[in-house]
N, C-alpha and C positions, 0 to 999 in steps of 0.2 A: 555665784559660782557656777561653773559649766560642769556638767557630768558627762562621761563618755557613754555613749549608746553602743551596746553590742548589736552587730549586724550579721554575725555568723549563725548558721543553724545549729552549731553544737551548744548544749546547755551550759551555763556557767557552773564552775565547780564550787561547791558550797563547803567550807571548812567547819567540821563539826566541833563545836565548843560546848562546854558546861555553862552553869549560870554565871560563873565568874568571868567567863569570856576566855578561858583557858583552853587550848586546843586538846582535842582528844584523839587517840588514846595517850594517857600519860606516858611519861618515860618509864621504861622498866630497867631495873639494875643489870640484867643479863644483856640487854641491847646496848646500854651504854658502854658495858666492859668490852663486848665483841667490837663495837666501833673503835674504841680506843687501842685495841690490840691490832686491828687492821691499820689504823692510822700509824701506829708503832712500826709495823712491818714496812710501811711506804717510808716512814722516817729513816729506818736503817738503810734502805735502797738509797735515799737521797744522801745520807751520810757517806756510803760507799761511793757514790759518783763525786760528792764534794771533796773527799779526801784528796782526790787526784788534783785538785786546785792548789794544795799545799805541797810545794814540790820538794822541800828539803826533807831528808829522813827524820832527823830529830824534831823538826816542827810538825812533821805529819803525825809523828808518835805522840808528841805533846798535845796536838788538837784532839786526837782520838782519846787520849786519857781524860783531858778536861771535860769533853763531851760526856764521856762514860761517868766520870765523878758527878757532874751536875745533874745528869739523868737519874742516877741512884738517889741522890739527895731529894730530888724532886718527885720521885716516884713515891718515896716513903712519906714525904709530905702531902703530897696530892691524895694519895689513897687513905691516909689516916684522917685527915681533915674532912675529906670528900666523904668518906664513909660516915664519920661522925655527924656531918650535916645532913646526909641521908637519913640516918637513924632518927635525928632530931625533927625532921620535917614530917615524919609519920605518913609517908605516901603522897604528900602534896608536893610532887617534884614537878618543875615547870621548865620549859624550853627558854632560850634566849629570846625567842620571839614573842614570848609571853611577858615579857618585862613590864609592859604596860599595865598588866593586870595585878601589879604589885601594889598593896594599899597600905602596909605598915611599914615601920623602921626596919624591922628584922626579917622582911620578905625578900630580901636579896640572897639569903641563905637557900632558899626554895630553888633558886637559879644556879648559885655557885656550886651545889651539891653535885649535880652531873658533870658540871665543867671541871672540877677538881678530880672527880673518879676517872673521867675520860682522859684527861691530860697525864694523871698519874699512872695509868695503864699504859698509856702511850710511852711514858718514860720508863716503865718497867720492862717494856719490850726493847726500847732503844739502849738500855743499859748492857745487856749482855751482847747485843749487836756491836755497840762501840768497843767493849772488851775484846770480844773476839776479832774484830778488825784490827786492834791495836796488837795483838798476839800475832797475827797474821802478817802485818807489817814488820813486826819485830823480828820475825823468824824468816822473812824473806831473803832470798840470796842477793848478794851485792849488786849484780847488774840486772836484777829483775825489774819489771815494771811496778811491782808493788814497792819495792825498796824507797824509790825516789832518788833524787840526785844528791 
């Protein structure tokens, strides 16, 4: 097997890991929640742009209502189960890229905890955004660009 030789003058970056090969620092709850909120804001912007691809007024309202409903259900489910998994893991929270360090049958919980928390917070931010856009489209004037055709 051939190995690639570094020829540049810059030193290679070394990833800091613990004795199990898990990348350090470990994920923190606050950082996961903040990242989920930022991704939720981006999802609301994407939803705002995406609603213009649904041209009919009634279909646009239905689309926004369905997105809002699904995000409300997923927010509750993701936060409850993600928080439970986070508490069960007792600080041994791992990233997706640490999947290869899982050794037991229940080790997937360590990776799913931050995934569920982040996606639950994303959906928690998306829900009021979709609900607000629904009411904005519902109250739009007949000939406005928000109303649709």
